[in-house]
C-alpha positions as CSV (number, residue, x, y, z in Angstrom):
1,X,38.8,-20.7,95.8
2,X,38.9,-24.0,94.0
3,X,41.8,-24.2,91.6
4,X,41.0,-26.2,88.5
5,X,43.0,-27.4,85.4
6,X,41.5,-28.7,82.1
7,X,43.0,-31.4,80.0
8,X,41.4,-32.2,76.6
9,X,42.9,-32.7,73.1
10,X,40.3,-30.4,71.5
11,X,41.1,-26.7,71.8
12,X,37.4,-25.7,71.5
13,X,36.4,-28.1,74.2
14,X,39.1,-26.9,76.6
15,X,38.1,-23.3,75.8
16,X,34.5,-24.0,76.5
17,X,35.1,-25.6,79.8
18,X,37.5,-22.8,80.8
19,X,34.9,-20.1,80.0
20,X,32.2,-22.0,81.9
21,X,34.4,-22.5,85.0
22,X,35.5,-18.9,85.1
23,X,31.8,-17.9,85.4
24,X,31.8,-19.3,88.9
25,X,33.0,-17.0,91.6
26,X,34.6,-19.7,93.6
27,X,36.6,-21.4,90.8
28,X,39.9,-20.4,89.3
29,X,41.3,-22.0,86.1
30,X,45.0,-22.4,86.5
31,X,45.9,-23.9,83.1
32,X,45.0,-26.1,80.1
33,X,46.7,-29.2,78.6
34,X,46.2,-30.9,75.3
35,X,47.4,-34.4,76.2
36,X,48.2,-36.6,79.1
37,X,51.8,-35.8,79.5
38,X,51.1,-32.1,79.5
39,X,48.3,-32.7,82.1
40,X,50.8,-34.4,84.4
41,X,53.3,-31.5,83.9
42,X,50.5,-29.0,84.6
43,X,49.4,-30.6,87.8
44,X,53.0,-30.9,88.9
45,X,53.5,-27.2,88.4
46,X,50.2,-25.8,89.5
47,X,48.9,-28.3,92.0
48,X,45.2,-27.7,91.3
49,X,42.5,-29.0,93.5
50,X,40.8,-30.7,90.6
51,X,41.8,-31.5,87.0
52,X,39.1,-32.2,84.4
53,X,40.7,-35.1,82.4
54,X,39.6,-36.3,79.0
55,X,40.2,-40.0,78.6
56,X,40.9,-40.2,74.8
57,X,44.0,-38.1,74.2
58,X,47.0,-38.6,71.9
59,X,50.3,-39.9,73.2
60,X,49.7,-40.4,76.9
61,X,45.9,-40.9,77.5
62,X,43.8,-39.8,80.4
63,X,44.1,-43.2,82.2
64,X,47.9,-43.1,82.1
65,X,47.9,-39.5,83.2
66,X,45.5,-40.2,86.1
67,X,47.7,-43.1,87.3
68,X,50.8,-40.9,87.4
69,X,49.0,-38.1,89.2
70,X,47.3,-40.3,91.8
71,X,50.4,-42.4,92.3
72,X,52.6,-39.4,93.2
73,X,52.4,-38.5,96.9
74,X,53.4,-34.9,96.0
75,X,50.2,-34.5,94.0
76,X,47.9,-36.2,96.5
77,X,45.8,-33.1,97.0
78,X,44.7,-33.1,93.3
79,X,41.5,-34.9,92.4
80,X,40.9,-36.2,88.9
81,X,37.4,-35.7,87.4
82,X,37.1,-37.8,84.3
83,X,35.4,-36.4,81.2
84,X,34.2,-38.7,78.4
85,X,31.7,-38.8,75.5
86,X,30.3,-42.2,76.4
87,X,28.8,-43.0,79.7
88,X,30.1,-46.6,79.5
89,X,33.4,-45.9,77.8
90,X,35.6,-48.9,78.6
91,X,38.4,-46.6,79.7
92,X,36.3,-45.2,82.5
93,X,36.7,-48.4,84.5
94,X,40.5,-48.2,84.1
95,X,40.5,-44.6,85.1
96,X,38.6,-45.2,88.3
97,X,40.9,-48.1,89.1
98,X,43.8,-45.7,88.5
99,X,42.5,-43.4,91.1
100,X,40.1,-40.9,89.4
101,X,37.7,-39.3,91.9
102,X,34.7,-38.8,89.6
103,X,33.2,-39.3,86.2
104,X,31.1,-37.0,84.0
105,X,29.8,-37.0,80.4
106,X,31.0,-34.1,78.2
107,X,27.4,-33.1,77.6
108,X,26.7,-32.6,81.3
109,X,24.7,-29.5,82.0
110,X,26.8,-26.4,82.9
111,X,25.4,-26.1,86.4
112,X,25.9,-29.9,87.0
113,X,29.5,-29.7,85.9
114,X,30.2,-26.8,88.3
115,X,28.5,-28.7,91.1
116,X,30.6,-31.8,90.3
117,X,33.8,-29.8,90.5
118,X,32.8,-28.5,93.9
119,X,31.8,-32.0,95.1
120,X,35.0,-33.7,93.9
121,X,37.1,-30.8,95.4
122,X,35.4,-31.4,98.7
123,X,35.5,-35.2,98.6
124,X,31.8,-35.3,99.5
125,X,30.5,-37.7,96.8
126,X,31.5,-39.6,93.8
127,X,28.5,-39.7,91.4
128,X,24.8,-39.6,91.4
129,X,23.4,-42.9,92.8
130,X,21.9,-44.0,89.5
131,X,25.2,-43.5,87.7
132,X,27.2,-45.1,90.4
133,X,25.1,-48.3,90.4
134,X,25.3,-48.6,86.6
135,X,29.0,-47.9,86.4
136,X,30.1,-50.0,89.3
137,X,27.8,-52.9,88.5
138,X,29.4,-53.1,85.1
139,X,32.8,-52.8,86.7
140,X,32.1,-55.6,89.1
141,X,31.0,-58.0,86.3
142,X,34.4,-57.7,84.7
143,X,36.6,-60.7,85.4
144,X,39.7,-58.5,85.9
145,X,37.9,-56.4,88.5
146,X,38.9,-58.9,91.2
147,X,42.4,-57.5,91.9
148,X,44.7,-57.4,94.9
149,X,42.1,-55.1,96.5
150,X,39.8,-58.1,96.8
151,X,41.9,-59.0,99.9
152,X,40.4,-56.0,101.7
153,X,37.7,-57.2,104.1
154,X,35.3,-55.7,106.6
155,X,36.7,-57.9,109.4
156,X,38.3,-54.9,111.2
157,X,35.3,-52.7,110.7
158,X,32.4,-52.3,113.1
159,X,29.0,-53.4,111.8
160,X,27.9,-49.8,111.6
161,X,31.0,-48.9,109.5
162,X,30.3,-51.8,107.2
163,X,26.7,-50.5,106.7
164,X,28.0,-47.0,105.9
165,X,30.6,-48.5,103.5
166,X,27.9,-50.3,101.6
167,X,25.8,-47.1,101.5
168,X,28.8,-45.2,100.1
169,X,29.2,-47.9,97.4
170,X,25.6,-47.4,96.4
171,X,26.3,-43.8,95.7
172,X,24.7,-42.2,98.7
173,X,25.9,-38.8,99.9
174,X,26.5,-38.2,103.6
175,X,23.1,-36.6,103.9
176,X,21.5,-39.6,102.3
177,X,23.5,-42.0,104.5
178,X,22.3,-40.1,107.6
179,X,18.7,-40.4,106.5
180,X,18.9,-44.0,105.4
181,X,20.8,-45.3,108.5
182,X,19.0,-43.0,111.0
183,X,22.1,-41.1,112.2
184,X,23.1,-37.4,112.2
185,X,25.0,-35.9,109.3
186,X,28.1,-35.4,111.5
187,X,28.0,-39.1,112.5
188,X,27.8,-40.2,108.9
189,X,30.7,-37.9,107.9
190,X,32.8,-39.3,110.8
191,X,32.1,-42.9,109.7
192,X,33.1,-42.1,106.1
193,X,36.3,-40.5,107.4
194,X,37.1,-43.5,109.5
195,X,36.5,-45.8,106.5
196,X,38.9,-43.8,104.4
197,X,41.6,-44.2,107.1
198,X,40.9,-47.9,108.0
199,X,40.8,-49.0,104.4
200,X,43.6,-46.8,103.2
201,X,41.4,-45.3,100.5
202,X,42.2,-42.0,98.7
203,X,38.6,-40.9,98.5
204,X,35.0,-42.0,98.2
205,X,35.7,-43.3,94.7
206,X,38.2,-45.8,96.0
207,X,35.7,-46.8,98.8
208,X,33.2,-47.7,96.1
209,X,35.8,-49.7,94.1
210,X,37.0,-51.6,97.2
211,X,33.4,-52.4,98.3
212,X,32.6,-54.1,94.9
213,X,36.0,-55.8,94.7
214,X,35.8,-57.2,98.2
215,X,32.2,-58.3,97.9
216,X,30.7,-56.0,100.5
217,X,28.2,-55.1,97.9
218,X,27.4,-56.8,94.6
219,X,25.8,-55.8,91.3
220,X,22.1,-55.4,91.7
221,X,22.3,-54.4,95.3
222,X,19.4,-52.0,95.9
223,X,19.3,-48.8,97.9
Protein backbone atom coordinates (compact mmCIF):
# COMPACT_ATOMS: atom_id res chain seq x y z
CA UNK A 1 0.00 0.00 0.00
CA UNK A 2 1.37 3.41 -1.00
CA UNK A 3 0.84 6.00 1.74
CA UNK A 4 0.22 9.50 0.34
CA UNK A 5 -0.25 12.97 1.84
CA UNK A 6 -1.70 16.00 0.04
CA UNK A 7 -0.55 19.61 0.56
CA UNK A 8 -2.43 22.46 -1.14
CA UNK A 9 -3.79 25.74 0.18
CA UNK A 10 -7.15 25.25 -1.57
CA UNK A 11 -9.54 22.99 0.31
CA UNK A 12 -11.43 21.96 -2.83
CA UNK A 13 -8.22 20.97 -4.58
CA UNK A 14 -7.07 18.92 -1.60
CA UNK A 15 -10.45 17.23 -1.39
CA UNK A 16 -10.44 16.47 -5.10
CA UNK A 17 -7.01 14.84 -5.00
CA UNK A 18 -7.91 12.92 -1.86
CA UNK A 19 -11.09 11.51 -3.39
CA UNK A 20 -9.22 10.53 -6.55
CA UNK A 21 -6.37 8.86 -4.68
CA UNK A 22 -8.79 6.87 -2.54
CA UNK A 23 -10.32 5.33 -5.67
CA UNK A 24 -7.08 3.40 -6.14
CA UNK A 25 -6.91 0.13 -4.30
CA UNK A 26 -3.18 0.42 -3.67
CA UNK A 27 -3.09 3.99 -2.32
CA UNK A 28 -3.93 5.23 1.18
CA UNK A 29 -4.29 8.94 1.97
CA UNK A 30 -2.79 9.61 5.39
CA UNK A 31 -3.54 13.32 5.70
CA UNK A 32 -3.89 16.78 4.20
CA UNK A 33 -2.07 20.07 4.78
CA UNK A 34 -2.99 23.65 3.81
CA UNK A 35 0.51 25.18 3.84
CA UNK A 36 4.17 24.26 3.80
CA UNK A 37 4.70 24.19 7.55
CA UNK A 38 1.70 21.92 8.02
CA UNK A 39 3.04 19.70 5.20
CA UNK A 40 6.37 19.27 6.97
CA UNK A 41 4.61 18.49 10.24
CA UNK A 42 2.35 15.98 8.47
CA UNK A 43 5.29 14.20 6.85
CA UNK A 44 7.14 14.13 10.17
CA UNK A 45 4.15 12.56 11.88
CA UNK A 46 2.88 10.17 9.21
CA UNK A 47 6.02 9.38 7.16
CA UNK A 48 4.11 8.92 3.86
CA UNK A 49 5.77 7.35 0.83
CA UNK A 50 4.76 10.35 -1.31
CA UNK A 51 3.48 13.84 -0.65
CA UNK A 52 1.71 15.81 -3.38
CA UNK A 53 3.09 19.31 -2.81
CA UNK A 54 1.66 22.51 -4.21
CA UNK A 55 4.31 25.16 -4.81
CA UNK A 56 2.37 28.37 -4.18
CA UNK A 57 1.17 28.23 -0.58
CA UNK A 58 0.94 30.94 2.10
CA UNK A 59 3.58 31.24 4.77
CA UNK A 60 6.06 28.49 4.01
CA UNK A 61 5.77 27.65 0.31
CA UNK A 62 6.21 24.26 -1.32
CA UNK A 63 9.86 24.84 -2.20
CA UNK A 64 10.81 25.61 1.40
CA UNK A 65 8.78 22.66 2.64
CA UNK A 66 10.41 20.35 0.09
CA UNK A 67 13.89 21.42 1.18
CA UNK A 68 13.08 20.74 4.83
CA UNK A 69 11.64 17.30 4.05
CA UNK A 70 14.41 16.14 1.74
CA UNK A 71 17.08 17.60 4.00
CA UNK A 72 15.93 15.59 7.02
CA UNK A 73 17.45 12.10 7.11
CA UNK A 74 14.55 10.89 9.24
CA UNK A 75 12.20 11.68 6.35
CA UNK A 76 14.39 10.22 3.60
CA UNK A 77 11.76 7.62 2.64
CA UNK A 78 9.25 10.31 1.63
CA UNK A 79 9.24 11.45 -2.00
CA UNK A 80 7.90 14.89 -2.97
CA UNK A 81 5.74 15.13 -6.10
CA UNK A 82 5.34 18.79 -7.06
CA UNK A 83 1.97 20.08 -8.27
CA UNK A 84 1.66 23.38 -10.10
CA UNK A 85 -0.71 25.23 -12.41
CA UNK A 86 1.99 26.24 -14.87
CA UNK A 87 4.35 23.79 -16.56
CA UNK A 88 7.22 26.27 -16.49
CA UNK A 89 6.53 27.86 -13.14
CA UNK A 90 9.83 29.41 -12.04
CA UNK A 91 9.50 27.74 -8.66
CA UNK A 92 9.54 24.27 -10.21
CA UNK A 93 13.28 24.58 -10.86
CA UNK A 94 13.90 25.57 -7.26
CA UNK A 95 11.76 22.69 -6.03
CA UNK A 96 13.68 20.15 -8.09
CA UNK A 97 16.95 21.58 -6.82
CA UNK A 98 15.55 21.30 -3.30
CA UNK A 99 15.07 17.57 -3.81
CA UNK A 100 11.61 17.04 -5.29
CA UNK A 101 11.26 13.71 -7.09
CA UNK A 102 8.68 14.64 -9.69
CA UNK A 103 6.59 17.34 -11.28
CA UNK A 104 2.96 17.38 -12.44
CA UNK A 105 0.47 19.93 -13.67
CA UNK A 106 -2.72 20.21 -11.66
CA UNK A 107 -4.78 19.47 -14.76
CA UNK A 108 -3.06 16.10 -15.25
CA UNK A 109 -5.55 13.37 -16.14
CA UNK A 110 -6.67 11.26 -13.15
CA UNK A 111 -5.12 8.03 -14.40
CA UNK A 112 -1.85 9.83 -15.13
CA UNK A 113 -1.73 11.30 -11.64
CA UNK A 114 -2.27 7.89 -10.05
CA UNK A 115 0.43 6.45 -12.28
CA UNK A 116 2.79 9.27 -11.33
CA UNK A 117 2.29 8.58 -7.63
CA UNK A 118 3.16 4.93 -8.20
CA UNK A 119 6.19 5.84 -10.30
CA UNK A 120 7.58 8.30 -7.76
CA UNK A 121 6.90 5.92 -4.87
CA UNK A 122 8.88 3.24 -6.67
CA UNK A 123 11.67 5.56 -7.81
CA UNK A 124 11.35 4.21 -11.34
CA UNK A 125 11.16 7.43 -13.38
CA UNK A 126 10.99 11.19 -12.98
CA UNK A 127 8.89 12.52 -15.82
CA UNK A 128 7.82 11.76 -19.34
CA UNK A 129 10.80 12.28 -21.69
CA UNK A 130 9.26 15.29 -23.47
CA UNK A 131 8.57 17.06 -20.17
CA UNK A 132 12.01 16.19 -18.82
CA UNK A 133 13.79 17.63 -21.85
CA UNK A 134 11.81 20.87 -21.79
CA UNK A 135 12.08 21.35 -18.05
CA UNK A 136 15.73 20.45 -17.68
CA UNK A 137 16.81 22.32 -20.78
CA UNK A 138 15.30 25.48 -19.33
CA UNK A 139 16.90 24.72 -15.99
CA UNK A 140 20.31 24.26 -17.59
CA UNK A 141 20.09 27.63 -19.36
CA UNK A 142 19.77 29.46 -16.08
CA UNK A 143 23.04 31.06 -14.91
CA UNK A 144 22.44 29.96 -11.34
CA UNK A 145 22.07 26.31 -12.39
CA UNK A 146 25.83 25.84 -12.18
CA UNK A 147 26.03 25.12 -8.48
CA UNK A 148 28.46 23.17 -6.32
CA UNK A 149 27.03 20.08 -7.95
CA UNK A 150 28.89 21.07 -11.12
CA UNK A 151 31.96 19.59 -9.43
CA UNK A 152 30.44 16.14 -9.94
CA UNK A 153 32.07 14.41 -12.90
CA UNK A 154 31.89 11.10 -14.68
CA UNK A 155 35.57 10.38 -14.10
CA UNK A 156 34.87 7.56 -11.64
CA UNK A 157 32.11 6.03 -13.75
CA UNK A 158 32.52 3.35 -16.39
CA UNK A 159 31.72 4.37 -19.99
CA UNK A 160 28.54 2.29 -19.81
CA UNK A 161 27.45 3.97 -16.59
CA UNK A 162 28.01 7.36 -18.20
CA UNK A 163 25.82 6.31 -21.13
CA UNK A 164 23.07 5.20 -18.75
CA UNK A 165 23.39 8.45 -16.78
CA UNK A 166 22.88 10.46 -19.96
CA UNK A 167 19.86 8.31 -20.84
CA UNK A 168 18.33 8.92 -17.42
CA UNK A 169 18.89 12.65 -17.91
CA UNK A 170 16.93 12.50 -21.17
CA UNK A 171 13.95 11.10 -19.28
CA UNK A 172 14.21 7.46 -20.34
CA UNK A 173 12.72 4.78 -18.10
CA UNK A 174 14.65 1.60 -17.30
CA UNK A 175 12.77 -0.23 -20.05
CA UNK A 176 13.64 2.50 -22.56
CA UNK A 177 17.28 2.53 -21.45
CA UNK A 178 17.46 -1.22 -21.96
CA UNK A 179 16.05 -0.93 -25.48
CA UNK A 180 18.17 2.07 -26.45
CA UNK A 181 21.47 0.75 -25.09
CA UNK A 182 20.83 -2.90 -25.99
CA UNK A 183 20.89 -4.37 -22.52
CA UNK A 184 18.45 -6.26 -20.33
CA UNK A 185 16.02 -4.48 -18.04
CA UNK A 186 17.80 -5.97 -15.01
CA UNK A 187 21.14 -4.62 -16.23
CA UNK A 188 19.68 -1.15 -16.82
CA UNK A 189 18.16 -1.15 -13.35
CA UNK A 190 21.49 -2.24 -11.83
CA UNK A 191 23.36 0.55 -13.62
CA UNK A 192 20.87 3.15 -12.35
CA UNK A 193 21.20 1.83 -8.79
CA UNK A 194 24.98 2.07 -9.02
CA UNK A 195 24.75 5.61 -10.35
CA UNK A 196 22.59 6.64 -7.40
CA UNK A 197 25.22 5.23 -5.03
CA UNK A 198 28.32 6.52 -6.82
CA UNK A 199 26.92 10.03 -7.33
CA UNK A 200 25.26 10.24 -3.93
CA UNK A 201 21.91 11.04 -5.54
CA UNK A 202 18.63 10.71 -3.68
CA UNK A 203 16.69 9.52 -6.72
CA UNK A 204 16.42 9.80 -10.50
CA UNK A 205 15.43 13.45 -10.24
CA UNK A 206 18.79 14.28 -8.72
CA UNK A 207 20.56 12.18 -11.35
CA UNK A 208 18.96 14.38 -14.00
CA UNK A 209 19.91 17.57 -12.19
CA UNK A 210 23.50 16.43 -11.72
CA UNK A 211 23.81 15.39 -15.36
CA UNK A 212 22.86 18.84 -16.61
CA UNK A 213 24.86 20.69 -13.98
CA UNK A 214 28.01 18.66 -14.64
CA UNK A 215 27.73 18.88 -18.43
CA UNK A 216 27.22 15.16 -19.06
CA UNK A 217 24.26 16.25 -21.17
CA UNK A 218 23.33 19.69 -22.42
CA UNK A 219 20.18 21.47 -23.62
CA UNK A 220 19.13 20.15 -26.99
CA UNK A 221 20.63 16.70 -26.51
CA UNK A 222 18.48 14.31 -28.49
CA UNK A 223 17.25 10.90 -27.53
